[in-house]
Chimera marker file (.cmm) of the C-alpha trace (Angstrom):
<marker_set name="trace">
<marker id="1" x="20.754" y="107.188" z="-19.903" r="1" g="1" b="0" radius="0.5"/>
<marker id="2" x="20.388" y="103.148" z="-18.740" r="1" g="1" b="0" radius="0.5"/>
<marker id="3" x="16.240" y="103.190" z="-18.240" r="1" g="1" b="0" radius="0.5"/>
<marker id="4" x="14.471" y="100.271" z="-16.521" r="1" g="1" b="0" radius="0.5"/>
<marker id="5" x="10.869" y="99.969" z="-18.222" r="1" g="1" b="0" radius="0.5"/>
<marker id="6" x="7.986" y="97.896" z="-17.010" r="1" g="1" b="0" radius="0.5"/>
<marker id="7" x="4.511" y="97.577" z="-17.248" r="1" g="1" b="0" radius="0.5"/>
<marker id="8" x="1.380" y="95.345" z="-16.488" r="1" g="1" b="0" radius="0.5"/>
<marker id="9" x="-0.667" y="94.074" z="-19.543" r="1" g="1" b="0" radius="0.5"/>
<marker id="10" x="-2.793" y="97.233" z="-19.665" r="1" g="1" b="0" radius="0.5"/>
<marker id="11" x="0.549" y="98.959" z="-20.591" r="1" g="1" b="0" radius="0.5"/>
<marker id="12" x="2.380" y="96.651" z="-23.134" r="1" g="1" b="0" radius="0.5"/>
<marker id="13" x="1.439" y="98.397" z="-26.269" r="1" g="1" b="0" radius="0.5"/>
<marker id="14" x="2.621" y="101.476" z="-24.777" r="1" g="1" b="0" radius="0.5"/>
<marker id="15" x="5.908" y="100.152" z="-23.104" r="1" g="1" b="0" radius="0.5"/>
<marker id="16" x="6.763" y="98.652" z="-26.624" r="1" g="1" b="0" radius="0.5"/>
<marker id="17" x="6.270" y="102.187" z="-28.216" r="1" g="1" b="0" radius="0.5"/>
<marker id="18" x="8.186" y="103.890" z="-25.599" r="1" g="1" b="0" radius="0.5"/>
<marker id="19" x="11.049" y="101.038" z="-25.650" r="1" g="1" b="0" radius="0.5"/>
<marker id="20" x="11.664" y="101.909" z="-29.533" r="1" g="1" b="0" radius="0.5"/>
<marker id="21" x="11.356" y="105.659" z="-29.102" r="1" g="1" b="0" radius="0.5"/>
<marker id="22" x="14.049" y="105.559" z="-25.885" r="1" g="1" b="0" radius="0.5"/>
<marker id="23" x="16.691" y="103.276" z="-27.769" r="1" g="1" b="0" radius="0.5"/>
<marker id="24" x="15.944" y="105.425" z="-30.972" r="1" g="1" b="0" radius="0.5"/>
<marker id="25" x="17.198" y="108.323" z="-29.279" r="1" g="1" b="0" radius="0.5"/>
<marker id="26" x="19.998" y="106.771" z="-27.481" r="1" g="1" b="0" radius="0.5"/>
<marker id="27" x="19.127" y="105.270" z="-24.082" r="1" g="1" b="0" radius="0.5"/>
<marker id="28" x="19.833" y="102.020" z="-22.930" r="1" g="1" b="0" radius="0.5"/>
<marker id="29" x="16.710" y="100.295" z="-21.955" r="1" g="1" b="0" radius="0.5"/>
<marker id="30" x="16.281" y="97.298" z="-19.520" r="1" g="1" b="0" radius="0.5"/>
<marker id="31" x="12.772" y="95.972" z="-20.058" r="1" g="1" b="0" radius="0.5"/>
<marker id="32" x="11.583" y="94.020" z="-17.034" r="1" g="1" b="0" radius="0.5"/>
<marker id="33" x="8.314" y="92.892" z="-18.630" r="1" g="1" b="0" radius="0.5"/>
<marker id="34" x="5.374" y="92.270" z="-19.084" r="1" g="1" b="0" radius="0.5"/>
<marker id="35" x="5.214" y="91.586" z="-23.060" r="1" g="1" b="0" radius="0.5"/>
<marker id="36" x="1.787" y="89.951" z="-23.682" r="1" g="1" b="0" radius="0.5"/>
<marker id="37" x="-1.600" y="91.168" z="-22.755" r="1" g="1" b="0" radius="0.5"/>
<marker id="38" x="-2.096" y="88.256" z="-20.701" r="1" g="1" b="0" radius="0.5"/>
<marker id="39" x="-3.388" y="89.364" z="-17.297" r="1" g="1" b="0" radius="0.5"/>
<marker id="40" x="-0.825" y="90.323" z="-14.467" r="1" g="1" b="0" radius="0.5"/>
<marker id="41" x="-0.872" y="92.285" z="-11.353" r="1" g="1" b="0" radius="0.5"/>
<marker id="42" x="0.759" y="95.643" z="-11.213" r="1" g="1" b="0" radius="0.5"/>
<marker id="43" x="2.502" y="95.529" z="-8.191" r="1" g="1" b="0" radius="0.5"/>
<marker id="44" x="4.626" y="93.067" z="-9.313" r="1" g="1" b="0" radius="0.5"/>
<marker id="45" x="5.917" y="94.841" z="-11.968" r="1" g="1" b="0" radius="0.5"/>
<marker id="46" x="6.371" y="98.078" z="-9.895" r="1" g="1" b="0" radius="0.5"/>
<marker id="47" x="8.842" y="95.958" z="-7.846" r="1" g="1" b="0" radius="0.5"/>
<marker id="48" x="10.580" y="95.175" z="-10.636" r="1" g="1" b="0" radius="0.5"/>
<marker id="49" x="11.312" y="98.355" z="-11.873" r="1" g="1" b="0" radius="0.5"/>
<marker id="50" x="11.731" y="99.542" z="-8.401" r="1" g="1" b="0" radius="0.5"/>
<marker id="51" x="14.332" y="96.919" z="-7.744" r="1" g="1" b="0" radius="0.5"/>
<marker id="52" x="16.499" y="97.738" z="-10.858" r="1" g="1" b="0" radius="0.5"/>
<marker id="53" x="16.737" y="101.491" z="-10.029" r="1" g="1" b="0" radius="0.5"/>
<marker id="54" x="17.186" y="100.752" z="-5.887" r="1" g="1" b="0" radius="0.5"/>
<marker id="55" x="20.177" y="98.133" z="-6.842" r="1" g="1" b="0" radius="0.5"/>
<marker id="56" x="21.592" y="100.969" z="-9.630" r="1" g="1" b="0" radius="0.5"/>
<marker id="57" x="21.127" y="98.715" z="-12.655" r="1" g="1" b="0" radius="0.5"/>
<marker id="58" x="19.377" y="101.819" z="-14.141" r="1" g="1" b="0" radius="0.5"/>
<marker id="59" x="19.418" y="105.631" z="-13.438" r="1" g="1" b="0" radius="0.5"/>
<marker id="60" x="15.631" y="106.061" z="-13.574" r="1" g="1" b="0" radius="0.5"/>
<marker id="61" x="12.433" y="103.806" z="-14.210" r="1" g="1" b="0" radius="0.5"/>
<marker id="62" x="9.260" y="104.123" z="-16.373" r="1" g="1" b="0" radius="0.5"/>
<marker id="63" x="6.150" y="102.261" z="-15.314" r="1" g="1" b="0" radius="0.5"/>
<marker id="64" x="3.288" y="101.649" z="-16.863" r="1" g="1" b="0" radius="0.5"/>
<marker id="65" x="-0.408" y="100.355" z="-16.038" r="1" g="1" b="0" radius="0.5"/>
<marker id="66" x="-4.138" y="101.229" z="-17.148" r="1" g="1" b="0" radius="0.5"/>
<marker id="67" x="-4.581" y="104.584" z="-14.974" r="1" g="1" b="0" radius="0.5"/>
<marker id="68" x="-0.979" y="104.584" z="-13.575" r="1" g="1" b="0" radius="0.5"/>
<marker id="69" x="-2.663" y="105.083" z="-10.220" r="1" g="1" b="0" radius="0.5"/>
<marker id="70" x="-2.049" y="101.809" z="-9.062" r="1" g="1" b="0" radius="0.5"/>
<marker id="71" x="1.385" y="101.217" z="-10.166" r="1" g="1" b="0" radius="0.5"/>
<marker id="72" x="2.395" y="104.602" z="-8.425" r="1" g="1" b="0" radius="0.5"/>
<marker id="73" x="1.019" y="104.051" z="-5.090" r="1" g="1" b="0" radius="0.5"/>
<marker id="74" x="2.808" y="100.399" z="-5.384" r="1" g="1" b="0" radius="0.5"/>
<marker id="75" x="5.948" y="101.891" z="-6.354" r="1" g="1" b="0" radius="0.5"/>
<marker id="76" x="5.853" y="104.414" z="-3.651" r="1" g="1" b="0" radius="0.5"/>
<marker id="77" x="5.887" y="101.833" z="-0.795" r="1" g="1" b="0" radius="0.5"/>
<marker id="78" x="9.088" y="100.974" z="-1.699" r="1" g="1" b="0" radius="0.5"/>
<marker id="79" x="11.872" y="102.460" z="0.335" r="1" g="1" b="0" radius="0.5"/>
<marker id="80" x="14.144" y="104.770" z="-2.042" r="1" g="1" b="0" radius="0.5"/>
<marker id="81" x="11.303" y="105.142" z="-4.969" r="1" g="1" b="0" radius="0.5"/>
<marker id="82" x="9.878" y="108.687" z="-5.522" r="1" g="1" b="0" radius="0.5"/>
<marker id="83" x="7.447" y="107.905" z="-8.195" r="1" g="1" b="0" radius="0.5"/>
<marker id="84" x="5.286" y="110.307" z="-9.930" r="1" g="1" b="0" radius="0.5"/>
<marker id="85" x="1.991" y="109.664" z="-11.897" r="1" g="1" b="0" radius="0.5"/>
<marker id="86" x="2.433" y="112.268" z="-14.958" r="1" g="1" b="0" radius="0.5"/>
<marker id="87" x="-0.003" y="113.209" z="-17.578" r="1" g="1" b="0" radius="0.5"/>
<marker id="88" x="1.591" y="116.513" z="-18.276" r="1" g="1" b="0" radius="0.5"/>
<marker id="89" x="5.081" y="117.934" z="-19.245" r="1" g="1" b="0" radius="0.5"/>
<marker id="90" x="5.328" y="120.333" z="-16.561" r="1" g="1" b="0" radius="0.5"/>
<marker id="91" x="4.713" y="117.813" z="-13.789" r="1" g="1" b="0" radius="0.5"/>
<marker id="92" x="7.076" y="115.308" z="-15.553" r="1" g="1" b="0" radius="0.5"/>
<marker id="93" x="10.221" y="117.625" z="-15.634" r="1" g="1" b="0" radius="0.5"/>
<marker id="94" x="9.428" y="119.562" z="-12.343" r="1" g="1" b="0" radius="0.5"/>
<marker id="95" x="8.745" y="116.241" z="-10.219" r="1" g="1" b="0" radius="0.5"/>
<marker id="96" x="12.701" y="115.339" z="-11.083" r="1" g="1" b="0" radius="0.5"/>
<marker id="97" x="13.689" y="119.154" z="-10.344" r="1" g="1" b="0" radius="0.5"/>
<marker id="98" x="11.990" y="119.649" z="-7.250" r="1" g="1" b="0" radius="0.5"/>
<marker id="99" x="11.014" y="116.069" z="-5.782" r="1" g="1" b="0" radius="0.5"/>
<marker id="100" x="14.184" y="114.036" z="-7.169" r="1" g="1" b="0" radius="0.5"/>
<marker id="101" x="11.641" y="111.892" z="-8.853" r="1" g="1" b="0" radius="0.5"/>
<marker id="102" x="13.198" y="108.417" z="-10.090" r="1" g="1" b="0" radius="0.5"/>
<marker id="103" x="10.336" y="106.631" z="-11.817" r="1" g="1" b="0" radius="0.5"/>
<marker id="104" x="7.768" y="108.286" z="-13.937" r="1" g="1" b="0" radius="0.5"/>
<marker id="105" x="4.304" y="106.358" z="-13.834" r="1" g="1" b="0" radius="0.5"/>
<marker id="106" x="1.951" y="106.562" z="-16.926" r="1" g="1" b="0" radius="0.5"/>
<marker id="107" x="-1.561" y="105.832" z="-17.735" r="1" g="1" b="0" radius="0.5"/>
<marker id="108" x="-1.760" y="104.135" z="-20.537" r="1" g="1" b="0" radius="0.5"/>
<marker id="109" x="-5.589" y="104.536" z="-20.861" r="1" g="1" b="0" radius="0.5"/>
<marker id="110" x="-5.332" y="108.003" z="-20.185" r="1" g="1" b="0" radius="0.5"/>
<marker id="111" x="-2.602" y="109.331" z="-22.454" r="1" g="1" b="0" radius="0.5"/>
<marker id="112" x="-1.134" y="108.085" z="-25.963" r="1" g="1" b="0" radius="0.5"/>
<marker id="113" x="1.823" y="107.485" z="-27.472" r="1" g="1" b="0" radius="0.5"/>
<marker id="114" x="2.988" y="110.906" z="-28.384" r="1" g="1" b="0" radius="0.5"/>
<marker id="115" x="2.256" y="112.365" z="-24.958" r="1" g="1" b="0" radius="0.5"/>
<marker id="116" x="4.028" y="109.435" z="-23.373" r="1" g="1" b="0" radius="0.5"/>
<marker id="117" x="6.922" y="110.260" z="-25.608" r="1" g="1" b="0" radius="0.5"/>
<marker id="118" x="6.873" y="114.002" z="-24.499" r="1" g="1" b="0" radius="0.5"/>
<marker id="119" x="6.437" y="113.021" z="-20.832" r="1" g="1" b="0" radius="0.5"/>
<marker id="120" x="9.563" y="110.497" z="-21.089" r="1" g="1" b="0" radius="0.5"/>
<marker id="121" x="11.729" y="112.952" z="-22.755" r="1" g="1" b="0" radius="0.5"/>
<marker id="122" x="11.034" y="115.751" z="-19.935" r="1" g="1" b="0" radius="0.5"/>
<marker id="123" x="11.548" y="113.343" z="-17.053" r="1" g="1" b="0" radius="0.5"/>
<marker id="124" x="14.792" y="112.262" z="-18.653" r="1" g="1" b="0" radius="0.5"/>
<marker id="125" x="16.355" y="115.897" z="-19.551" r="1" g="1" b="0" radius="0.5"/>
<marker id="126" x="15.493" y="117.165" z="-16.332" r="1" g="1" b="0" radius="0.5"/>
<marker id="127" x="17.623" y="117.107" z="-13.339" r="1" g="1" b="0" radius="0.5"/>
<marker id="128" x="17.246" y="117.605" z="-9.479" r="1" g="1" b="0" radius="0.5"/>
<marker id="129" x="18.106" y="121.197" z="-8.664" r="1" g="1" b="0" radius="0.5"/>
<marker id="130" x="19.628" y="120.516" z="-5.271" r="1" g="1" b="0" radius="0.5"/>
<marker id="131" x="18.110" y="123.895" z="-3.900" r="1" g="1" b="0" radius="0.5"/>
<marker id="132" x="18.102" y="124.140" z="-0.226" r="1" g="1" b="0" radius="0.5"/>
<marker id="133" x="14.141" y="124.109" z="0.076" r="1" g="1" b="0" radius="0.5"/>
<marker id="134" x="13.759" y="121.243" z="-2.220" r="1" g="1" b="0" radius="0.5"/>
<marker id="135" x="16.727" y="119.141" z="-0.228" r="1" g="1" b="0" radius="0.5"/>
<marker id="136" x="15.085" y="120.087" z="3.238" r="1" g="1" b="0" radius="0.5"/>
<marker id="137" x="11.535" y="118.895" z="1.780" r="1" g="1" b="0" radius="0.5"/>
<marker id="138" x="13.111" y="115.662" z="0.828" r="1" g="1" b="0" radius="0.5"/>
<marker id="139" x="14.619" y="114.951" z="3.809" r="1" g="1" b="0" radius="0.5"/>
<marker id="140" x="11.185" y="115.375" z="5.593" r="1" g="1" b="0" radius="0.5"/>
<marker id="141" x="10.061" y="112.733" z="3.114" r="1" g="1" b="0" radius="0.5"/>
<marker id="142" x="12.919" y="110.616" z="3.986" r="1" g="1" b="0" radius="0.5"/>
<marker id="143" x="12.157" y="110.852" z="7.673" r="1" g="1" b="0" radius="0.5"/>
<marker id="144" x="8.707" y="109.916" z="7.223" r="1" g="1" b="0" radius="0.5"/>
<marker id="145" x="9.844" y="106.669" z="5.099" r="1" g="1" b="0" radius="0.5"/>
<marker id="146" x="12.065" y="105.794" z="7.692" r="1" g="1" b="0" radius="0.5"/>
<marker id="147" x="9.340" y="106.566" z="10.431" r="1" g="1" b="0" radius="0.5"/>
<marker id="148" x="6.705" y="104.605" z="9.137" r="1" g="1" b="0" radius="0.5"/>
<marker id="149" x="8.996" y="101.588" z="7.957" r="1" g="1" b="0" radius="0.5"/>
<marker id="150" x="10.184" y="101.561" z="11.433" r="1" g="1" b="0" radius="0.5"/>
<marker id="151" x="7.114" y="101.225" z="12.919" r="1" g="1" b="0" radius="0.5"/>
<marker id="152" x="6.022" y="98.446" z="10.584" r="1" g="1" b="0" radius="0.5"/>
<marker id="153" x="9.164" y="96.383" z="11.760" r="1" g="1" b="0" radius="0.5"/>
<marker id="154" x="8.544" y="96.650" z="15.335" r="1" g="1" b="0" radius="0.5"/>
<marker id="155" x="4.752" y="95.963" z="14.754" r="1" g="1" b="0" radius="0.5"/>
<marker id="156" x="5.836" y="92.769" z="12.700" r="1" g="1" b="0" radius="0.5"/>
<marker id="157" x="8.219" y="91.738" z="15.841" r="1" g="1" b="0" radius="0.5"/>
<link id1="1" id2="2" r="1" g="1" b="0" radius="0.2"/>
<link id1="2" id2="3" r="1" g="1" b="0" radius="0.2"/>
<link id1="3" id2="4" r="1" g="1" b="0" radius="0.2"/>
<link id1="4" id2="5" r="1" g="1" b="0" radius="0.2"/>
<link id1="5" id2="6" r="1" g="1" b="0" radius="0.2"/>
<link id1="6" id2="7" r="1" g="1" b="0" radius="0.2"/>
<link id1="7" id2="8" r="1" g="1" b="0" radius="0.2"/>
<link id1="8" id2="9" r="1" g="1" b="0" radius="0.2"/>
<link id1="9" id2="10" r="1" g="1" b="0" radius="0.2"/>
<link id1="10" id2="11" r="1" g="1" b="0" radius="0.2"/>
<link id1="11" id2="12" r="1" g="1" b="0" radius="0.2"/>
<link id1="12" id2="13" r="1" g="1" b="0" radius="0.2"/>
<link id1="13" id2="14" r="1" g="1" b="0" radius="0.2"/>
<link id1="14" id2="15" r="1" g="1" b="0" radius="0.2"/>
<link id1="15" id2="16" r="1" g="1" b="0" radius="0.2"/>
<link id1="16" id2="17" r="1" g="1" b="0" radius="0.2"/>
<link id1="17" id2="18" r="1" g="1" b="0" radius="0.2"/>
<link id1="18" id2="19" r="1" g="1" b="0" radius="0.2"/>
<link id1="19" id2="20" r="1" g="1" b="0" radius="0.2"/>
<link id1="20" id2="21" r="1" g="1" b="0" radius="0.2"/>
<link id1="21" id2="22" r="1" g="1" b="0" radius="0.2"/>
<link id1="22" id2="23" r="1" g="1" b="0" radius="0.2"/>
<link id1="23" id2="24" r="1" g="1" b="0" radius="0.2"/>
<link id1="24" id2="25" r="1" g="1" b="0" radius="0.2"/>
<link id1="25" id2="26" r="1" g="1" b="0" radius="0.2"/>
<link id1="26" id2="27" r="1" g="1" b="0" radius="0.2"/>
<link id1="27" id2="28" r="1" g="1" b="0" radius="0.2"/>
<link id1="28" id2="29" r="1" g="1" b="0" radius="0.2"/>
<link id1="29" id2="30" r="1" g="1" b="0" radius="0.2"/>
<link id1="30" id2="31" r="1" g="1" b="0" radius="0.2"/>
<link id1="31" id2="32" r="1" g="1" b="0" radius="0.2"/>
<link id1="32" id2="33" r="1" g="1" b="0" radius="0.2"/>
<link id1="33" id2="34" r="1" g="1" b="0" radius="0.2"/>
<link id1="34" id2="35" r="1" g="1" b="0" radius="0.2"/>
<link id1="35" id2="36" r="1" g="1" b="0" radius="0.2"/>
<link id1="36" id2="37" r="1" g="1" b="0" radius="0.2"/>
<link id1="37" id2="38" r="1" g="1" b="0" radius="0.2"/>
<link id1="38" id2="39" r="1" g="1" b="0" radius="0.2"/>
<link id1="39" id2="40" r="1" g="1" b="0" radius="0.2"/>
<link id1="40" id2="41" r="1" g="1" b="0" radius="0.2"/>
<link id1="41" id2="42" r="1" g="1" b="0" radius="0.2"/>
<link id1="42" id2="43" r="1" g="1" b="0" radius="0.2"/>
<link id1="43" id2="44" r="1" g="1" b="0" radius="0.2"/>
<link id1="44" id2="45" r="1" g="1" b="0" radius="0.2"/>
<link id1="45" id2="46" r="1" g="1" b="0" radius="0.2"/>
<link id1="46" id2="47" r="1" g="1" b="0" radius="0.2"/>
<link id1="47" id2="48" r="1" g="1" b="0" radius="0.2"/>
<link id1="48" id2="49" r="1" g="1" b="0" radius="0.2"/>
<link id1="49" id2="50" r="1" g="1" b="0" radius="0.2"/>
<link id1="50" id2="51" r="1" g="1" b="0" radius="0.2"/>
<link id1="51" id2="52" r="1" g="1" b="0" radius="0.2"/>
<link id1="52" id2="53" r="1" g="1" b="0" radius="0.2"/>
<link id1="53" id2="54" r="1" g="1" b="0" radius="0.2"/>
<link id1="54" id2="55" r="1" g="1" b="0" radius="0.2"/>
<link id1="55" id2="56" r="1" g="1" b="0" radius="0.2"/>
<link id1="56" id2="57" r="1" g="1" b="0" radius="0.2"/>
<link id1="57" id2="58" r="1" g="1" b="0" radius="0.2"/>
<link id1="58" id2="59" r="1" g="1" b="0" radius="0.2"/>
<link id1="59" id2="60" r="1" g="1" b="0" radius="0.2"/>
<link id1="60" id2="61" r="1" g="1" b="0" radius="0.2"/>
<link id1="61" id2="62" r="1" g="1" b="0" radius="0.2"/>
<link id1="62" id2="63" r="1" g="1" b="0" radius="0.2"/>
<link id1="63" id2="64" r="1" g="1" b="0" radius="0.2"/>
<link id1="64" id2="65" r="1" g="1" b="0" radius="0.2"/>
<link id1="65" id2="66" r="1" g="1" b="0" radius="0.2"/>
<link id1="66" id2="67" r="1" g="1" b="0" radius="0.2"/>
<link id1="67" id2="68" r="1" g="1" b="0" radius="0.2"/>
<link id1="68" id2="69" r="1" g="1" b="0" radius="0.2"/>
<link id1="69" id2="70" r="1" g="1" b="0" radius="0.2"/>
<link id1="70" id2="71" r="1" g="1" b="0" radius="0.2"/>
<link id1="71" id2="72" r="1" g="1" b="0" radius="0.2"/>
<link id1="72" id2="73" r="1" g="1" b="0" radius="0.2"/>
<link id1="73" id2="74" r="1" g="1" b="0" radius="0.2"/>
<link id1="74" id2="75" r="1" g="1" b="0" radius="0.2"/>
<link id1="75" id2="76" r="1" g="1" b="0" radius="0.2"/>
<link id1="76" id2="77" r="1" g="1" b="0" radius="0.2"/>
<link id1="77" id2="78" r="1" g="1" b="0" radius="0.2"/>
<link id1="78" id2="79" r="1" g="1" b="0" radius="0.2"/>
<link id1="79" id2="80" r="1" g="1" b="0" radius="0.2"/>
<link id1="80" id2="81" r="1" g="1" b="0" radius="0.2"/>
<link id1="81" id2="82" r="1" g="1" b="0" radius="0.2"/>
<link id1="82" id2="83" r="1" g="1" b="0" radius="0.2"/>
<link id1="83" id2="84" r="1" g="1" b="0" radius="0.2"/>
<link id1="84" id2="85" r="1" g="1" b="0" radius="0.2"/>
<link id1="85" id2="86" r="1" g="1" b="0" radius="0.2"/>
<link id1="86" id2="87" r="1" g="1" b="0" radius="0.2"/>
<link id1="87" id2="88" r="1" g="1" b="0" radius="0.2"/>
<link id1="88" id2="89" r="1" g="1" b="0" radius="0.2"/>
<link id1="89" id2="90" r="1" g="1" b="0" radius="0.2"/>
<link id1="90" id2="91" r="1" g="1" b="0" radius="0.2"/>
<link id1="91" id2="92" r="1" g="1" b="0" radius="0.2"/>
<link id1="92" id2="93" r="1" g="1" b="0" radius="0.2"/>
<link id1="93" id2="94" r="1" g="1" b="0" radius="0.2"/>
<link id1="94" id2="95" r="1" g="1" b="0" radius="0.2"/>
<link id1="95" id2="96" r="1" g="1" b="0" radius="0.2"/>
<link id1="96" id2="97" r="1" g="1" b="0" radius="0.2"/>
<link id1="97" id2="98" r="1" g="1" b="0" radius="0.2"/>
<link id1="98" id2="99" r="1" g="1" b="0" radius="0.2"/>
<link id1="99" id2="100" r="1" g="1" b="0" radius="0.2"/>
<link id1="100" id2="101" r="1" g="1" b="0" radius="0.2"/>
<link id1="101" id2="102" r="1" g="1" b="0" radius="0.2"/>
<link id1="102" id2="103" r="1" g="1" b="0" radius="0.2"/>
<link id1="103" id2="104" r="1" g="1" b="0" radius="0.2"/>
<link id1="104" id2="105" r="1" g="1" b="0" radius="0.2"/>
<link id1="105" id2="106" r="1" g="1" b="0" radius="0.2"/>
<link id1="106" id2="107" r="1" g="1" b="0" radius="0.2"/>
<link id1="107" id2="108" r="1" g="1" b="0" radius="0.2"/>
<link id1="108" id2="109" r="1" g="1" b="0" radius="0.2"/>
<link id1="109" id2="110" r="1" g="1" b="0" radius="0.2"/>
<link id1="110" id2="111" r="1" g="1" b="0" radius="0.2"/>
<link id1="111" id2="112" r="1" g="1" b="0" radius="0.2"/>
<link id1="112" id2="113" r="1" g="1" b="0" radius="0.2"/>
<link id1="113" id2="114" r="1" g="1" b="0" radius="0.2"/>
<link id1="114" id2="115" r="1" g="1" b="0" radius="0.2"/>
<link id1="115" id2="116" r="1" g="1" b="0" radius="0.2"/>
<link id1="116" id2="117" r="1" g="1" b="0" radius="0.2"/>
<link id1="117" id2="118" r="1" g="1" b="0" radius="0.2"/>
<link id1="118" id2="119" r="1" g="1" b="0" radius="0.2"/>
<link id1="119" id2="120" r="1" g="1" b="0" radius="0.2"/>
<link id1="120" id2="121" r="1" g="1" b="0" radius="0.2"/>
<link id1="121" id2="122" r="1" g="1" b="0" radius="0.2"/>
<link id1="122" id2="123" r="1" g="1" b="0" radius="0.2"/>
<link id1="123" id2="124" r="1" g="1" b="0" radius="0.2"/>
<link id1="124" id2="125" r="1" g="1" b="0" radius="0.2"/>
<link id1="125" id2="126" r="1" g="1" b="0" radius="0.2"/>
<link id1="126" id2="127" r="1" g="1" b="0" radius="0.2"/>
<link id1="127" id2="128" r="1" g="1" b="0" radius="0.2"/>
<link id1="128" id2="129" r="1" g="1" b="0" radius="0.2"/>
<link id1="129" id2="130" r="1" g="1" b="0" radius="0.2"/>
<link id1="130" id2="131" r="1" g="1" b="0" radius="0.2"/>
<link id1="131" id2="132" r="1" g="1" b="0" radius="0.2"/>
<link id1="132" id2="133" r="1" g="1" b="0" radius="0.2"/>
<link id1="133" id2="134" r="1" g="1" b="0" radius="0.2"/>
<link id1="134" id2="135" r="1" g="1" b="0" radius="0.2"/>
<link id1="135" id2="136" r="1" g="1" b="0" radius="0.2"/>
<link id1="136" id2="137" r="1" g="1" b="0" radius="0.2"/>
<link id1="137" id2="138" r="1" g="1" b="0" radius="0.2"/>
<link id1="138" id2="139" r="1" g="1" b="0" radius="0.2"/>
<link id1="139" id2="140" r="1" g="1" b="0" radius="0.2"/>
<link id1="140" id2="141" r="1" g="1" b="0" radius="0.2"/>
<link id1="141" id2="142" r="1" g="1" b="0" radius="0.2"/>
<link id1="142" id2="143" r="1" g="1" b="0" radius="0.2"/>
<link id1="143" id2="144" r="1" g="1" b="0" radius="0.2"/>
<link id1="144" id2="145" r="1" g="1" b="0" radius="0.2"/>
<link id1="145" id2="146" r="1" g="1" b="0" radius="0.2"/>
<link id1="146" id2="147" r="1" g="1" b="0" radius="0.2"/>
<link id1="147" id2="148" r="1" g="1" b="0" radius="0.2"/>
<link id1="148" id2="149" r="1" g="1" b="0" radius="0.2"/>
<link id1="149" id2="150" r="1" g="1" b="0" radius="0.2"/>
<link id1="150" id2="151" r="1" g="1" b="0" radius="0.2"/>
<link id1="151" id2="152" r="1" g="1" b="0" radius="0.2"/>
<link id1="152" id2="153" r="1" g="1" b="0" radius="0.2"/>
<link id1="153" id2="154" r="1" g="1" b="0" radius="0.2"/>
<link id1="154" id2="155" r="1" g="1" b="0" radius="0.2"/>
<link id1="155" id2="156" r="1" g="1" b="0" radius="0.2"/>
<link id1="156" id2="157" r="1" g="1" b="0" radius="0.2"/>
</marker_set>
């Protein structure tokens, strides 16, 4: 599977570790940065990861910041992204199975490398079930996204 991964400065070490793991288990990895500990802004990397996913350049994305909260908030502002902040295996696979999550967000100051690898494995191994109840709920999420994006465009005009 082709995976895009990005982080802010707080997530560089965890990202580097995950890139090695993902390649070792046979995934094609697109690294959109950052690769140094110099301070950067997490929304920039949330956008970079999301842009690749939306454009079809990767099937799924992994995004890392210190807590995971900021990157998750930023990524979920982008139409078509369903990002989930996960620090447990159940949420990492259930988010895909029920919510068709396409970006996994991790907090590098919350979890360690071994847990991160377990979460990434669960996220990538999971598939959306397509059950009617989940399709119905996602349609409602899409309606919210469209409604509020349309309202913003009207307000800007």
